N, C-alpha and C positions, 0 to 999 in steps of 0.2 A: 526513606531509608531508616531502618531501626538501629538504635544504638545498642552496642554490645554491653551487657551488664558486667563490666569488669569491676574489680574491687576499688580501683581508683575512681571510676565513674560514680559508683555508689557512695563513696566517701564524700566526694564533692557535692553530689546531689542532696545528701542528707546531713551536710555539715550543720553545726549548731548555728541557728539564726536567732538573733535577738529580736523577739517580738513582744511588745507590750500592748495589751488590750486597752491600756489607758491612752496610748498615743497613736495607734493604728486605726485607720478608717475601716468601715465595713467592707468597702470595695477592695482595699489592700489586703485585708484578711482573707476574703474570698479568693483573691488572685493568688495568695500564698497557698491556700488549701486546695484550690482547683484551678491551676494556671491555664488549663486548656479550655475552660468553659467561659462563655460570654454571659452577660447579664440576663439575656433572655433564657438561656439554658439553665442558669441558676434559679430563675423564677419558676421555670417548668419543674425543676427538681423539687423545689419547695411546695409548689402546688400538688405535685404527685405524692409526696410524703404525707401531706395533710389529708389528701383525698383518700389514700389507702388507709390511713388511721381512722377516718370517719366511716369507711365501709366496714372495716374490721369491727368497729364498735357496733355497727348496725347488725352485722352477722351474729355477734355475741348476744345482743338483745333479742334477736329473733330466736336463737337457740334456747336462751333462758325461757322465753315465752312458750316455746313448744314443749320443753320439759315440764313446765308448770302445768300445762294442760294434761300431759300424760299422767302426772302423779296426782292430780286433783282427785281422781276417783279411787285411787289405790292407797293413798297415804294421807295423813293429816298434813295440811299445808302449814308446816311449822317453820320457825326461824331456822332451825337446824337443817331441815330439808332444803330450804332456799339457799343456805350457805353451802351445802354440799353441791347443789347444782352449779352455783356460781364458781366454786373452786374447781369442779370438774371441767367446766367450759374454759375457765381462765388458763388451765394447764395445756389446752390444745393449741397447736400452732394454726396459722391462718388456713392452710390447706386441709388440716384435720377437721376444722369447723365446716368447711365446704363439703368435705367427704361425708359427714354425718347427714347433711341435707340430701346429698346425691344418692347415697346408698340406701336410704330409707324411703326412696321413691315418693317423695312428697310432690305430687304433680303441680300443685299451685306455685311451687317455688322454682319451676323450670327456668323461667326468664331470669329470676334472681340468681340462680346458680350459674347460668351462662355469663351474666354480668360479673359475678364474683370470680369466675375463672379468668376473665380478662384482667381484673384487678390483681389477682394472684400473680399473673405473668408480669405485670408492672411492678408489683412488690418484689418479686424475685430479681428483676433487673436492677431495682434500686438497692436491694440488699447486697448484690454482687458488684456494685459500682459501675454498672453499665449505663452511664448517664447520657451518653450521646444518643440522640434519636429515640427517646422514650416513646413507646407506642401504646395506643389504646386500640386493640384489635389491629387493623391495618392503617390506622390514622396516627399521624405524628401529634403528640401532645403539645408540642411547641406551638401549634396552630390554635388560635383563639376558638375557632369553631369546634375543634376537637374537645377542648376543655368544656365548652358549653354542652356538647353532646354527652360527655361524661356526667355532668351535673343533671341533665335531663334524664338520662338512663338511670341514674341513682334514684331520682325522685319517682320515676314511673315503676321501677322494680321494687323500691322500698315500700310503696303503698300496698302492693300485692303481698309482699312478705310480711309486713307488719299486720295486715288484716288477718292473716292466718295464725297469728300467735297472740298469746296473752302477754302484751308488752306494756311496761310502765310508760306513762306519757311524759317522757323527758328526753332531752337531747343533750348529749355530751359533746 
């Protein structure tokens, strides 16, 4: 049964609570911030946030590499051109980066794009606070084998994507 959001209910729910990060445990803090989530779900959220961040960094690196290939023949590869590319890509949101790959019909990136679409769905769920039952495609991320599948898919699609772009050899 849902609670009715009355003024009195909201006042009680959000009354000032004294919390000191010096005295509260990590578990108590998480319980305060997300009282309906258990430790496995919190670990899944942490894994998911970090994973999405890693994938977005990879997409950015791939796009930077693709743009560098495009401009190599038409412009001098100067510091200013590289800064412009970096700034342009950094201003794009996650979906916009995927859209560039998709709409330019880069066939070699088909699997990477499909993988990135799944990660974008996960990213949206995280951004909108839909923490219960986070999914990777049709699989629950709470399950260890799903996390392993995500890592395996990242590695297999990343190799193809990185192979097609002029990417610096570094990992953030």
